[in-house]
ChimeraX commands (.cxc) that place a marker at each C-alpha (Angstrom):
marker #1 position 26.53,61.27,10.03 radius 0.5
marker #1 position 29.56,59.55,9.97 radius 0.5
marker #1 position 29.55,59.29,13.73 radius 0.5
marker #1 position 26.19,57.57,13.41 radius 0.5
marker #1 position 27.31,55.40,10.77 radius 0.5
marker #1 position 30.03,54.30,12.71 radius 0.5
marker #1 position 28.04,53.70,15.76 radius 0.5
marker #1 position 25.49,51.82,13.84 radius 0.5
marker #1 position 28.05,49.64,12.39 radius 0.5
marker #1 position 29.57,49.02,15.79 radius 0.5
marker #1 position 26.26,48.27,17.18 radius 0.5
marker #1 position 25.76,45.77,14.10 radius 0.5
marker #1 position 29.11,44.07,14.98 radius 0.5
marker #1 position 28.01,43.54,18.49 radius 0.5
marker #1 position 24.64,42.30,17.50 radius 0.5
marker #1 position 26.15,39.94,15.00 radius 0.5
marker #1 position 28.80,38.60,17.61 radius 0.5
marker #1 position 25.90,37.94,20.13 radius 0.5
marker #1 position 23.70,36.35,17.65 radius 0.5
marker #1 position 26.55,34.27,16.57 radius 0.5
marker #1 position 27.28,33.27,20.02 radius 0.5
marker #1 position 23.77,32.50,20.60 radius 0.5
marker #1 position 23.63,30.42,17.54 radius 0.5
marker #1 position 27.10,28.49,18.38 radius 0.5
marker #1 position 25.66,27.73,22.01 radius 0.5
marker #1 position 22.29,26.38,20.18 radius 0.5
marker #1 position 24.26,24.54,17.88 radius 0.5
marker #1 position 26.29,22.85,20.61 radius 0.5
marker #1 position 23.01,21.97,22.62 radius 0.5
marker #1 position 21.63,20.47,19.30 radius 0.5
marker #1 position 24.59,18.49,18.53 radius 0.5
marker #1 position 24.63,17.15,22.38 radius 0.5
marker #1 position 20.89,16.52,21.96 radius 0.5
marker #1 position 21.23,14.54,18.61 radius 0.5
marker #1 position 24.42,12.76,19.99 radius 0.5
marker #1 position 22.49,11.57,22.54 radius 0.5
marker #1 position 19.66,10.37,20.76 radius 0.5
marker #1 position 21.58,8.65,18.22 radius 0.5
marker #1 position 23.33,7.03,21.18 radius 0.5
marker #1 position 20.18,6.12,22.65 radius 0.5
marker #1 position 18.56,4.69,19.49 radius 0.5
marker #1 position 21.64,2.86,18.95 radius 0.5
marker #1 position 21.49,0.92,22.19 radius 0.5
marker #1 position 17.79,0.42,21.57 radius 0.5
marker #1 position 18.23,-1.54,18.43 radius 0.5
marker #1 position 18.26,-5.18,18.61 radius 0.5
marker #1 position 21.46,-5.70,16.82 radius 0.5
marker #1 position 23.25,-3.36,19.21 radius 0.5
marker #1 position 22.08,-5.31,22.37 radius 0.5
marker #1 position 21.33,-8.61,21.39 radius 0.5
marker #1 position 24.45,-10.29,20.13 radius 0.5
marker #1 position 25.05,-13.81,21.33 radius 0.5
marker #1 position 27.16,-14.63,24.37 radius 0.5
marker #1 position 30.44,-16.45,24.00 radius 0.5
marker #1 position 28.70,-19.31,25.61 radius 0.5
marker #1 position 26.18,-19.51,22.70 radius 0.5
marker #1 position 28.68,-18.82,20.12 radius 0.5
marker #1 position 31.05,-21.58,21.45 radius 0.5
marker #1 position 28.22,-23.99,21.33 radius 0.5
marker #1 position 28.80,-24.48,17.49 radius 0.5
marker #1 position 32.62,-24.81,17.76 radius 0.5
marker #1 position 32.71,-28.63,17.68 radius 0.5
marker #1 position 36.04,-30.24,16.77 radius 0.5
marker #1 position 34.72,-30.95,13.18 radius 0.5
marker #1 position 33.82,-27.05,12.72 radius 0.5
marker #1 position 37.06,-25.85,14.43 radius 0.5
marker #1 position 39.10,-28.27,11.95 radius 0.5
marker #1 position 37.20,-26.54,8.84 radius 0.5
marker #1 position 37.83,-23.03,10.35 radius 0.5
marker #1 position 41.16,-23.39,11.81 radius 0.5
marker #1 position 42.19,-23.80,15.77 radius 0.5
marker #1 position 43.38,-20.20,15.85 radius 0.5
marker #1 position 40.23,-18.27,16.62 radius 0.5
marker #1 position 39.84,-15.51,19.14 radius 0.5
marker #1 position 36.45,-14.23,20.38 radius 0.5
marker #1 position 36.03,-10.60,19.41 radius 0.5
marker #1 position 33.71,-9.71,22.39 radius 0.5
marker #1 position 30.83,-8.93,19.92 radius 0.5
marker #1 position 29.35,-12.07,18.68 radius 0.5
marker #1 position 32.13,-13.25,16.26 radius 0.5
marker #1 position 35.52,-14.87,16.13 radius 0.5
marker #1 position 38.56,-13.52,14.67 radius 0.5
marker #1 position 40.43,-16.27,12.44 radius 0.5
marker #1 position 44.37,-16.35,12.06 radius 0.5
marker #1 position 44.91,-12.87,13.67 radius 0.5
marker #1 position 42.70,-11.44,10.98 radius 0.5
marker #1 position 45.04,-12.60,8.08 radius 0.5
marker #1 position 43.91,-14.62,5.14 radius 0.5
marker #1 position 45.77,-16.42,2.39 radius 0.5
marker #1 position 43.47,-14.99,-0.51 radius 0.5
marker #1 position 45.22,-14.27,-3.62 radius 0.5
marker #1 position 44.69,-10.72,-4.75 radius 0.5
marker #1 position 47.35,-10.93,-7.61 radius 0.5
marker #1 position 44.53,-11.08,-10.14 radius 0.5
marker #1 position 44.30,-9.16,-13.61 radius 0.5
marker #1 position 40.83,-10.66,-14.76 radius 0.5
marker #1 position 37.34,-9.10,-14.93 radius 0.5
marker #1 position 35.41,-9.42,-11.78 radius 0.5
marker #1 position 33.78,-12.48,-11.22 radius 0.5
marker #1 position 31.66,-14.42,-8.60 radius 0.5
marker #1 position 31.01,-18.23,-8.50 radius 0.5
marker #1 position 29.26,-20.65,-6.03 radius 0.5
marker #1 position 30.24,-24.14,-5.04 radius 0.5
marker #1 position 28.15,-26.73,-3.51 radius 0.5
marker #1 position 29.72,-29.19,-1.12 radius 0.5
marker #1 position 29.71,-33.06,-1.42 radius 0.5
marker #1 position 26.35,-33.35,0.10 radius 0.5
marker #1 position 24.74,-30.67,-2.25 radius 0.5
marker #1 position 24.62,-27.96,0.41 radius 0.5
marker #1 position 25.32,-24.38,-0.34 radius 0.5
marker #1 position 28.79,-24.28,0.64 radius 0.5
marker #1 position 31.14,-21.38,-0.86 radius 0.5
marker #1 position 30.86,-18.20,-2.71 radius 0.5
marker #1 position 34.26,-16.79,-4.06 radius 0.5
marker #1 position 34.61,-13.50,-5.72 radius 0.5
marker #1 position 36.73,-10.77,-7.32 radius 0.5
marker #1 position 35.10,-7.48,-7.10 radius 0.5
marker #1 position 35.33,-3.66,-7.82 radius 0.5
marker #1 position 32.84,-0.98,-7.95 radius 0.5
marker #1 position 30.98,-2.26,-11.04 radius 0.5
marker #1 position 30.08,-5.20,-9.29 radius 0.5
marker #1 position 28.05,-3.23,-6.73 radius 0.5
marker #1 position 24.18,-3.02,-6.66 radius 0.5
marker #1 position 22.57,-0.02,-5.55 radius 0.5
marker #1 position 18.93,-0.85,-6.80 radius 0.5
marker #1 position 16.70,-2.76,-4.30 radius 0.5
marker #1 position 15.87,-6.32,-5.09 radius 0.5
marker #1 position 12.36,-5.52,-6.61 radius 0.5
marker #1 position 13.71,-3.20,-9.04 radius 0.5
marker #1 position 15.97,-5.80,-10.64 radius 0.5
marker #1 position 13.79,-8.74,-10.47 radius 0.5
marker #1 position 15.58,-10.26,-7.52 radius 0.5
marker #1 position 12.62,-9.95,-4.92 radius 0.5
marker #1 position 11.81,-12.64,-2.43 radius 0.5
marker #1 position 10.07,-15.72,-3.54 radius 0.5
marker #1 position 8.33,-18.68,-1.54 radius 0.5
marker #1 position 11.44,-20.79,-2.05 radius 0.5
marker #1 position 13.20,-21.75,1.18 radius 0.5
marker #1 position 16.62,-23.29,2.01 radius 0.5
marker #1 position 16.83,-26.56,3.91 radius 0.5
marker #1 position 15.91,-26.26,7.66 radius 0.5
marker #1 position 14.13,-23.02,7.31 radius 0.5
marker #1 position 11.61,-23.57,9.96 radius 0.5
marker #1 position 10.61,-19.90,10.58 radius 0.5
marker #1 position 9.47,-18.82,14.07 radius 0.5
marker #1 position 8.10,-15.30,14.69 radius 0.5
marker #1 position 7.00,-13.13,17.76 radius 0.5
marker #1 position 10.42,-13.77,19.48 radius 0.5
marker #1 position 11.28,-11.33,22.38 radius 0.5
marker #1 position 14.41,-9.91,23.87 radius 0.5
marker #1 position 15.99,-9.38,20.73 radius 0.5
marker #1 position 15.33,-10.09,17.10 radius 0.5
marker #1 position 11.63,-10.88,16.55 radius 0.5
marker #1 position 12.15,-13.81,14.12 radius 0.5
marker #1 position 14.53,-16.78,13.86 radius 0.5
marker #1 position 15.63,-17.05,10.26 radius 0.5
marker #1 position 16.57,-15.01,7.25 radius 0.5
marker #1 position 17.54,-16.32,3.89 radius 0.5
marker #1 position 21.37,-16.17,4.36 radius 0.5
marker #1 position 23.32,-15.37,1.41 radius 0.5
marker #1 position 26.97,-16.48,0.67 radius 0.5
marker #1 position 27.81,-13.64,-1.66 radius 0.5
marker #1 position 25.52,-10.70,-0.90 radius 0.5
marker #1 position 23.30,-8.88,-3.39 radius 0.5
marker #1 position 24.80,-5.32,-2.97 radius 0.5
marker #1 position 28.26,-6.63,-3.69 radius 0.5
marker #1 position 27.80,-8.93,-6.55 radius 0.5
marker #1 position 24.49,-7.90,-7.86 radius 0.5
marker #1 position 26.21,-5.81,-10.85 radius 0.5
marker #1 position 27.93,-9.15,-12.16 radius 0.5
marker #1 position 25.93,-10.01,-15.37 radius 0.5
marker #1 position 25.03,-13.70,-15.21 radius 0.5
marker #1 position 25.34,-14.08,-11.49 radius 0.5
marker #1 position 22.07,-15.42,-9.89 radius 0.5
marker #1 position 21.76,-12.80,-6.88 radius 0.5
marker #1 position 18.19,-13.57,-6.02 radius 0.5
marker #1 position 17.27,-14.94,-2.66 radius 0.5
marker #1 position 15.89,-18.35,-4.31 radius 0.5
marker #1 position 19.53,-19.47,-5.60 radius 0.5
marker #1 position 20.14,-22.91,-3.62 radius 0.5
marker #1 position 23.92,-22.48,-4.46 radius 0.5
marker #1 position 24.19,-19.08,-2.70 radius 0.5
marker #1 position 21.46,-19.34,0.10 radius 0.5
marker #1 position 21.46,-21.19,3.46 radius 0.5
marker #1 position 19.28,-21.01,6.63 radius 0.5
marker #1 position 20.87,-18.29,8.78 radius 0.5
marker #1 position 19.59,-16.63,12.03 radius 0.5
marker #1 position 18.61,-13.00,11.82 radius 0.5
marker #1 position 21.29,-11.88,13.94 radius 0.5
marker #1 position 24.06,-13.63,12.09 radius 0.5
marker #1 position 22.77,-12.17,8.73 radius 0.5
marker #1 position 21.70,-8.78,9.78 radius 0.5
marker #1 position 23.74,-7.31,12.49 radius 0.5
marker #1 position 25.70,-4.35,11.31 radius 0.5
marker #1 position 27.80,-2.34,13.78 radius 0.5
marker #1 position 31.18,-2.77,15.46 radius 0.5
marker #1 position 29.56,-3.67,18.65 radius 0.5
marker #1 position 27.35,-6.64,17.21 radius 0.5
marker #1 position 29.25,-8.05,14.19 radius 0.5
marker #1 position 27.13,-10.15,12.23 radius 0.5
marker #1 position 27.93,-10.90,8.52 radius 0.5
marker #1 position 26.21,-7.68,7.24 radius 0.5
marker #1 position 28.92,-5.88,9.41 radius 0.5
marker #1 position 31.77,-7.50,7.49 radius 0.5
marker #1 position 30.04,-6.97,4.18 radius 0.5
marker #1 position 29.66,-3.39,5.07 radius 0.5
marker #1 position 33.46,-2.99,5.09 radius 0.5
marker #1 position 33.77,-4.55,1.79 radius 0.5
marker #1 position 30.95,-2.05,0.36 radius 0.5
marker #1 position 32.77,0.72,1.35 radius 0.5
marker #1 position 35.99,-0.54,0.06 radius 0.5
marker #1 position 34.26,-1.01,-3.24 radius 0.5
marker #1 position 32.74,2.39,-3.22 radius 0.5
marker #1 position 36.22,3.95,-2.97 radius 0.5
marker #1 position 37.24,2.28,-5.98 radius 0.5
marker #1 position 39.36,-0.72,-4.60 radius 0.5
marker #1 position 39.50,-4.20,-5.86 radius 0.5
marker #1 position 38.56,-6.85,-3.30 radius 0.5
marker #1 position 38.86,-10.51,-3.29 radius 0.5
marker #1 position 35.99,-11.92,-1.22 radius 0.5
marker #1 position 35.00,-15.44,0.07 radius 0.5
marker #1 position 32.26,-16.82,2.29 radius 0.5
marker #1 position 32.41,-20.44,3.26 radius 0.5
marker #1 position 29.43,-21.99,5.17 radius 0.5
marker #1 position 30.73,-24.40,7.80 radius 0.5
marker #1 position 28.60,-27.42,8.51 radius 0.5
marker #1 position 28.79,-30.11,11.23 radius 0.5
marker #1 position 28.93,-33.32,9.78 radius 0.5
marker #1 position 25.28,-34.11,8.10 radius 0.5
marker #1 position 23.68,-30.93,9.44 radius 0.5
marker #1 position 21.45,-29.17,6.95 radius 0.5
marker #1 position 21.77,-25.77,8.75 radius 0.5
marker #1 position 25.33,-24.38,8.96 radius 0.5
marker #1 position 27.10,-23.62,12.17 radius 0.5
marker #1 position 28.51,-20.41,10.86 radius 0.5
marker #1 position 29.99,-18.50,8.22 radius 0.5
marker #1 position 33.88,-18.31,7.64 radius 0.5
marker #1 position 34.28,-14.79,6.11 radius 0.5
marker #1 position 37.22,-13.54,4.50 radius 0.5
marker #1 position 38.35,-10.45,2.56 radius 0.5
marker #1 position 41.56,-8.66,0.93 radius 0.5
marker #1 position 41.85,-5.83,-1.18 radius 0.5
marker #1 position 44.46,-5.59,-3.69 radius 0.5
marker #1 position 46.10,-2.44,-2.37 radius 0.5
marker #1 position 46.13,-4.06,1.01 radius 0.5
marker #1 position 44.07,-1.50,2.76 radius 0.5
marker #1 position 41.53,-4.08,3.71 radius 0.5
marker #1 position 41.93,-7.60,5.27 radius 0.5
marker #1 position 39.89,-9.68,7.67 radius 0.5
marker #1 position 39.46,-13.23,8.35 radius 0.5
marker #1 position 36.37,-13.99,10.56 radius 0.5
marker #1 position 33.99,-16.72,11.84 radius 0.5
marker #1 position 30.25,-15.53,12.31 radius 0.5
marker #1 position 28.33,-18.25,14.18 radius 0.5
marker #1 position 24.83,-19.19,13.32 radius 0.5
marker #1 position 23.26,-18.49,16.49 radius 0.5
marker #1 position 20.89,-15.98,18.23 radius 0.5
marker #1 position 20.52,-15.01,21.89 radius 0.5
marker #1 position 16.86,-15.69,22.08 radius 0.5
marker #1 position 16.62,-19.24,20.17 radius 0.5
marker #1 position 18.26,-22.69,20.32 radius 0.5
marker #1 position 18.60,-24.58,17.08 radius 0.5
marker #1 position 18.69,-28.03,16.02 radius 0.5
marker #1 position 21.10,-27.89,13.18 radius 0.5
marker #1 position 20.16,-31.46,12.14 radius 0.5
marker #1 position 16.72,-30.46,11.20 radius 0.5
marker #1 position 16.40,-26.52,11.53 radius 0.5
marker #1 position 13.75,-26.82,14.24 radius 0.5
marker #1 position 13.81,-23.73,16.67 radius 0.5
marker #1 position 13.14,-23.61,20.41 radius 0.5
marker #1 position 12.79,-19.84,21.83 radius 0.5
marker #1 position 14.47,-18.98,25.02 radius 0.5
marker #1 position 14.68,-15.98,27.18 radius 0.5
marker link #1:1,2 radius 0.2
marker link #1:2,3 radius 0.2
marker link #1:3,4 radius 0.2
marker link #1:4,5 radius 0.2
marker link #1:5,6 radius 0.2
marker link #1:6,7 radius 0.2
marker link #1:7,8 radius 0.2
marker link #1:8,9 radius 0.2
marker link #1:9,10 radius 0.2
marker link #1:10,11 radius 0.2
marker link #1:11,12 radius 0.2
marker link #1:12,13 radius 0.2
marker link #1:13,14 radius 0.2
marker link #1:14,15 radius 0.2
marker link #1:15,16 radius 0.2
marker link #1:16,17 radius 0.2
marker link #1:17,18 radius 0.2
marker link #1:18,19 radius 0.2
marker link #1:19,20 radius 0.2
marker link #1:20,21 radius 0.2
marker link #1:21,22 radius 0.2
marker link #1:22,23 radius 0.2
marker link #1:23,24 radius 0.2
marker link #1:24,25 radius 0.2
marker link #1:25,26 radius 0.2
marker link #1:26,27 radius 0.2
marker link #1:27,28 radius 0.2
marker link #1:28,29 radius 0.2
marker link #1:29,30 radius 0.2
marker link #1:30,31 radius 0.2
marker link #1:31,32 radius 0.2
marker link #1:32,33 radius 0.2
marker link #1:33,34 radius 0.2
marker link #1:34,35 radius 0.2
marker link #1:35,36 radius 0.2
marker link #1:36,37 radius 0.2
marker link #1:37,38 radius 0.2
marker link #1:38,39 radius 0.2
marker link #1:39,40 radius 0.2
marker link #1:40,41 radius 0.2
marker link #1:41,42 radius 0.2
marker link #1:42,43 radius 0.2
marker link #1:43,44 radius 0.2
marker link #1:44,45 radius 0.2
marker link #1:45,46 radius 0.2
marker link #1:46,47 radius 0.2
marker link #1:47,48 radius 0.2
marker link #1:48,49 radius 0.2
marker link #1:49,50 radius 0.2
marker link #1:50,51 radius 0.2
marker link #1:51,52 radius 0.2
marker link #1:52,53 radius 0.2
marker link #1:53,54 radius 0.2
marker link #1:54,55 radius 0.2
marker link #1:55,56 radius 0.2
marker link #1:56,57 radius 0.2
marker link #1:57,58 radius 0.2
marker link #1:58,59 radius 0.2
marker link #1:59,60 radius 0.2
marker link #1:60,61 radius 0.2
marker link #1:61,62 radius 0.2
marker link #1:62,63 radius 0.2
marker link #1:63,64 radius 0.2
marker link #1:64,65 radius 0.2
marker link #1:65,66 radius 0.2
marker link #1:66,67 radius 0.2
marker link #1:67,68 radius 0.2
marker link #1:68,69 radius 0.2
marker link #1:69,70 radius 0.2
marker link #1:70,71 radius 0.2
marker link #1:71,72 radius 0.2
marker link #1:72,73 radius 0.2
marker link #1:73,74 radius 0.2
marker link #1:74,75 radius 0.2
marker link #1:75,76 radius 0.2
marker link #1:76,77 radius 0.2
marker link #1:77,78 radius 0.2
marker link #1:78,79 radius 0.2
marker link #1:79,80 radius 0.2
marker link #1:80,81 radius 0.2
marker link #1:81,82 radius 0.2
marker link #1:82,83 radius 0.2
marker link #1:83,84 radius 0.2
marker link #1:84,85 radius 0.2
marker link #1:85,86 radius 0.2
marker link #1:86,87 radius 0.2
marker link #1:87,88 radius 0.2
marker link #1:88,89 radius 0.2
marker link #1:89,90 radius 0.2
marker link #1:90,91 radius 0.2
marker link #1:91,92 radius 0.2
marker link #1:92,93 radius 0.2
marker link #1:93,94 radius 0.2
marker link #1:94,95 radius 0.2
marker link #1:95,96 radius 0.2
marker link #1:96,97 radius 0.2
marker link #1:97,98 radius 0.2
marker link #1:98,99 radius 0.2
marker link #1:99,100 radius 0.2
marker link #1:100,101 radius 0.2
marker link #1:101,102 radius 0.2
marker link #1:102,103 radius 0.2
marker link #1:103,104 radius 0.2
marker link #1:104,105 radius 0.2
marker link #1:105,106 radius 0.2
marker link #1:106,107 radius 0.2
marker link #1:107,108 radius 0.2
marker link #1:108,109 radius 0.2
marker link #1:109,110 radius 0.2
marker link #1:110,111 radius 0.2
marker link #1:111,112 radius 0.2
marker link #1:112,113 radius 0.2
marker link #1:113,114 radius 0.2
marker link #1:114,115 radius 0.2
marker link #1:115,116 radius 0.2
marker link #1:116,117 radius 0.2
marker link #1:117,118 radius 0.2
marker link #1:118,119 radius 0.2
marker link #1:119,120 radius 0.2
marker link #1:120,121 radius 0.2
marker link #1:121,122 radius 0.2
marker link #1:122,123 radius 0.2
marker link #1:123,124 radius 0.2
marker link #1:124,125 radius 0.2
marker link #1:125,126 radius 0.2
marker link #1:126,127 radius 0.2
marker link #1:127,128 radius 0.2
marker link #1:128,129 radius 0.2
marker link #1:129,130 radius 0.2
marker link #1:130,131 radius 0.2
marker link #1:131,132 radius 0.2
marker link #1:132,133 radius 0.2
marker link #1:133,134 radius 0.2
marker link #1:134,135 radius 0.2
marker link #1:135,136 radius 0.2
marker link #1:136,137 radius 0.2
marker link #1:137,138 radius 0.2
marker link #1:138,139 radius 0.2
marker link #1:139,140 radius 0.2
marker link #1:140,141 radius 0.2
marker link #1:141,142 radius 0.2
marker link #1:142,143 radius 0.2
marker link #1:143,144 radius 0.2
marker link #1:144,145 radius 0.2
marker link #1:145,146 radius 0.2
marker link #1:146,147 radius 0.2
marker link #1:147,148 radius 0.2
marker link #1:148,149 radius 0.2
marker link #1:149,150 radius 0.2
marker link #1:150,151 radius 0.2
marker link #1:151,152 radius 0.2
marker link #1:152,153 radius 0.2
marker link #1:153,154 radius 0.2
marker link #1:154,155 radius 0.2
marker link #1:155,156 radius 0.2
marker link #1:156,157 radius 0.2
marker link #1:157,158 radius 0.2
marker link #1:158,159 radius 0.2
marker link #1:159,160 radius 0.2
marker link #1:160,161 radius 0.2
marker link #1:161,162 radius 0.2
marker link #1:162,163 radius 0.2
marker link #1:163,164 radius 0.2
marker link #1:164,165 radius 0.2
marker link #1:165,166 radius 0.2
marker link #1:166,167 radius 0.2
marker link #1:167,168 radius 0.2
marker link #1:168,169 radius 0.2
marker link #1:169,170 radius 0.2
marker link #1:170,171 radius 0.2
marker link #1:171,172 radius 0.2
marker link #1:172,173 radius 0.2
marker link #1:173,174 radius 0.2
marker link #1:174,175 radius 0.2
marker link #1:175,176 radius 0.2
marker link #1:176,177 radius 0.2
marker link #1:177,178 radius 0.2
marker link #1:178,179 radius 0.2
marker link #1:179,180 radius 0.2
marker link #1:180,181 radius 0.2
marker link #1:181,182 radius 0.2
marker link #1:182,183 radius 0.2
marker link #1:183,184 radius 0.2
marker link #1:184,185 radius 0.2
marker link #1:185,186 radius 0.2
marker link #1:186,187 radius 0.2
marker link #1:187,188 radius 0.2
marker link #1:188,189 radius 0.2
marker link #1:189,190 radius 0.2
marker link #1:190,191 radius 0.2
marker link #1:191,192 radius 0.2
marker link #1:192,193 radius 0.2
marker link #1:193,194 radius 0.2
marker link #1:194,195 radius 0.2
marker link #1:195,196 radius 0.2
marker link #1:196,197 radius 0.2
marker link #1:197,198 radius 0.2
marker link #1:198,199 radius 0.2
marker link #1:199,200 radius 0.2
marker link #1:200,201 radius 0.2
marker link #1:201,202 radius 0.2
marker link #1:202,203 radius 0.2
marker link #1:203,204 radius 0.2
marker link #1:204,205 radius 0.2
marker link #1:205,206 radius 0.2
marker link #1:206,207 radius 0.2
marker link #1:207,208 radius 0.2
marker link #1:208,209 radius 0.2
marker link #1:209,210 radius 0.2
marker link #1:210,211 radius 0.2
marker link #1:211,212 radius 0.2
marker link #1:212,213 radius 0.2
marker link #1:213,214 radius 0.2
marker link #1:214,215 radius 0.2
marker link #1:215,216 radius 0.2
marker link #1:216,217 radius 0.2
marker link #1:217,218 radius 0.2
marker link #1:218,219 radius 0.2
marker link #1:219,220 radius 0.2
marker link #1:220,221 radius 0.2
marker link #1:221,222 radius 0.2
marker link #1:222,223 radius 0.2
marker link #1:223,224 radius 0.2
marker link #1:224,225 radius 0.2
marker link #1:225,226 radius 0.2
marker link #1:226,227 radius 0.2
marker link #1:227,228 radius 0.2
marker link #1:228,229 radius 0.2
marker link #1:229,230 radius 0.2
marker link #1:230,231 radius 0.2
marker link #1:231,232 radius 0.2
marker link #1:232,233 radius 0.2
marker link #1:233,234 radius 0.2
marker link #1:234,235 radius 0.2
marker link #1:235,236 radius 0.2
marker link #1:236,237 radius 0.2
marker link #1:237,238 radius 0.2
marker link #1:238,239 radius 0.2
marker link #1:239,240 radius 0.2
marker link #1:240,241 radius 0.2
marker link #1:241,242 radius 0.2
marker link #1:242,243 radius 0.2
marker link #1:243,244 radius 0.2
marker link #1:244,245 radius 0.2
marker link #1:245,246 radius 0.2
marker link #1:246,247 radius 0.2
marker link #1:247,248 radius 0.2
marker link #1:248,249 radius 0.2
marker link #1:249,250 radius 0.2
marker link #1:250,251 radius 0.2
marker link #1:251,252 radius 0.2
marker link #1:252,253 radius 0.2
marker link #1:253,254 radius 0.2
marker link #1:254,255 radius 0.2
marker link #1:255,256 radius 0.2
marker link #1:256,257 radius 0.2
marker link #1:257,258 radius 0.2
marker link #1:258,259 radius 0.2
marker link #1:259,260 radius 0.2
marker link #1:260,261 radius 0.2
marker link #1:261,262 radius 0.2
marker link #1:262,263 radius 0.2
marker link #1:263,264 radius 0.2
marker link #1:264,265 radius 0.2
marker link #1:265,266 radius 0.2
marker link #1:266,267 radius 0.2
marker link #1:267,268 radius 0.2
marker link #1:268,269 radius 0.2
marker link #1:269,270 radius 0.2
marker link #1:270,271 radius 0.2
marker link #1:271,272 radius 0.2
marker link #1:272,273 radius 0.2
view
């Protein structure tokens, strides 16, 4: 009887090892399959394959725009520019409560959003749940074009200075898409692109969201840069710095898109490609 039990136990161990080996082999196969699937989906996403060329991005860098952003700018290879070696002069020696403020420029255009953020300022509910859903209001130059090909299917978004997910938890701040001090006309790419190989504004906001979720305090400022009297900004100058120094960036996201040409004085769009 003992011999039978021992043999049975031994066979059970062998069977277990065999099953574990098969499971491990299948798991590796599954992992390989899903990894390849993720990579394939990533490369199929418009934001992964349609960031603007350097030539398109450079087209908005007039002398006037460079003067506002700073001449020390370097193309990052994925749609945007690094400013001043990614260093910013934002002051994080702040002991006040969180805040978010907007400033108009001398021509009444949405110009700058400045904020001091922590985890309490984060908004996790969607816009409709908080009464900040889409309205019929449109910023200056918002002459929408749909059914585009070779990238994003539409030209424009209502582009925010201070993003809803970052500042929607601040009482009294108008985080809606119809706040004329916080919203300007922005291309779909410049607003939405959100991965390391297509660095639109949403990508950099994601770095701030992650820092806030980790309990960090972050100074965050976005400045829309206009060329002369244009009503559509040439791009967004975005800066962030955490109080503990673990997060810092200084970038310029050009307001361009690979499948359109923009008249920044009027907002008119010409599809290309």
